[in-house]
N, C-alpha and C positions, 0 to 999 in steps of 0.2 A: 583246460582253461589256462594253465601256465603257458602253454604254447600260444594261445590266442593273445595273451597279455605280454608276450615277449617283445623285445625291441623290433623284431621283424615280423610281428604278428599282425592281428587285425586292428586298423586305425580306430574303428569304433569301440571295440572292446578295451583297447588301451586308454581311450579317453574317459572311460567311466570311473565313477567313484561311488562310495556308499550312498551319498545323497542323490546322485543322478539316477540311481536304480531303485529308489525306495518305492516309487509308485508302480513300477513293473511288478514287484512282488504282490502288491495288493490286487492288481489286475489279473495276475495268474491265479490267485486264490478264487476270485469270482468266476473265472472261466472254468475252474475245477468244480465249483459248486454247480454251475450249469450242467456240466457233464454228469455229475452225480444225480441231479434231479431228473435228467433225461434217461438215466439208466444205461448210458452208453459206455461200455467197458473200454472199447478202443479209444474213445475220446478221453476217458478217465486216465488211461495209461499215458496218453500224450501230454495231457495237462499236468499230471504228476511229474513227468519228465521236465516240463517247463518250469515247474516250481522247484524241482531239484536243481535246475540250472541256476536259479537265483541264489540258492544256498551255496552251491559250489563257487559261484561268482564272488559272493561276499567273502567266503572263506579264503579264496585266492588273494583278494585284495588285502585282507587282514594279514595273511601270511607274508605278503610283500612288505608290510610295515613291521613285521616281527611280533604281531599281536597274538594271533592264534591261527590255526589251520583246521582243515576239515576233520582230521583225526581228533583234535582237541574237542571240537563240537560233539562228535559222535561219542567220545569217551565220557564227556560230561553228561550226555543224555543217558547213557547206560548207567552211570553212577546214580543219577537222579531216579531212574525207574526202579533200581534195586532198593535204594534207600526209602522211597515212598511206597513200596509194596512189601512191608515187613510181614504181611499176612501170607505172602507167597515165598519170599526169600528168607524169612525169619520165623520167629515164634509167635508173632502177634496174631490176633484173630479178628476177622471182619467178615461177617456172614452176609451182609447186604451191601448193595451199591451205595446206599446212604452212609453206611458206616465207613466204607472205603473213602468216600468223598470227604467226610469229616476228618478222618485220619490224615488224608492227603493235605488238607488245608492246615491242619495243626502242624504237621511236619514241615510244610513249606514255610509257615510263620517262624518256626524254631530255626530253620536254616538261615533265614535272612536276619535274625536278631543279631545286633551288634555289627552288622555290615552296612556299607553305604546305602544299600537297597532296603534297609530295615523299615518296615511299615509302622508308622506311629498312629495311624488313623484306621478305623474300620473301613474307610472309603478309599484307602490307597490301593494301588494295583490295577486300576482300570485305565487302559491306554487312552490317551487324549484323542487319538485320531480314529477311534472306532466310529462307525456310522452313528448318527445321533440317536436313532431309535434303539439300537443295540446298547449304546452307552447309557441311555436313560434307564433301560430295563435293569442293567447290571448295577447302576447306582442305587436304584430302588431296592433291589434284592439285598444289597449290603446294608443300606440304611435301615431296612425293616429288621434284618437279623440283629443289628446293633441297638434296636429300640429307638432309633432316631426319627423314623417316619411313621406317620399315622396311617391306618388302613385307607384304602381307596374310598373316595367320597361316594362312589356307586357300588352296590353290592356285586362282587365278581360273579357270584353264582347265577345271576340273571343274564349274564352275557355268554352267548354261544360263540364258538369260533367264527362262524359265518357272520354273525351280527357284529362282532368286534372287527373282523377284517373289513367289512363294509364301512364301518365307522371310521377306521383308519384311512381308507381310500377317500371317503367323503371329506375328511379333514385335509388330505393332500389336494383334493380338487378345490376346496375353499381357499386354500393358500394360493393356488394358481390363479383363481378368479380375482383375488385381491392384489395380485402382483407380488406376493411374498414368497420366500423360499422356505418350504417346510423344514428342511434340514437345518437352516440357520436359526429359525424360530425355536425348534426343539433343543438345539445345542445350547442356545442362550438360556433357556429355561432350566436345562440340566445344570448349567454352571450356577445359576441363581440358587437352585435348591441345594446343590452341593455346598456352596458357601454357607448357607443357612444351617445345614446339617453339621458342618464342621465346627461352626460356632457353638451349636448346641452340644456337641461332643466335648469341646474344650470347657464349657461351663459344667458339664457333668463331672469331668475329671477334677476341676478346681473346687467343686463343692465338698465340704467336709463330710467324712464318712460318718454313718450312723454309729452311735456307741454300742 
């Protein structure tokens, strides 16, 4: 990649920056998902390579700015994995996947405390550019865990996977018939609910503690 970005390298590669490549990474992830769902190992290997290319590309551009390089990224990942797996690399105990996840979340929160990325809300940490449905589900999960969201108005146990999938598809079809974009509608509703939950969270924190 350094050769491609060199003064006598590839004009296209030299013209790129972090922003110009941001959508390429997303596309490569979706292509990898297609390969995984198809169970095609050869395609998976190719798509993983394409995704790795995006990582190497961004690392090279960052290295040119003196920000970080591939080695920095890899080293930070190794350090993170060791620190967040004390039940493997230390003396902590976590016998179930749920316990591991709880431990991971707790350690992650502690790592970011006091840093510019410190999360002050239970709803922080959800990327704004996630697909609307994925973002809505993550917001709901965090809001429920924090006691900010009420249970669903319909009883979840009455919904099978097939029934729910058909309902989701039907909603997408209804949006199309009305000339609306389902992604935009759901994204707007997620923003509305997030604002309401954040207001409720602030009120909870401002309320005097019980004696």
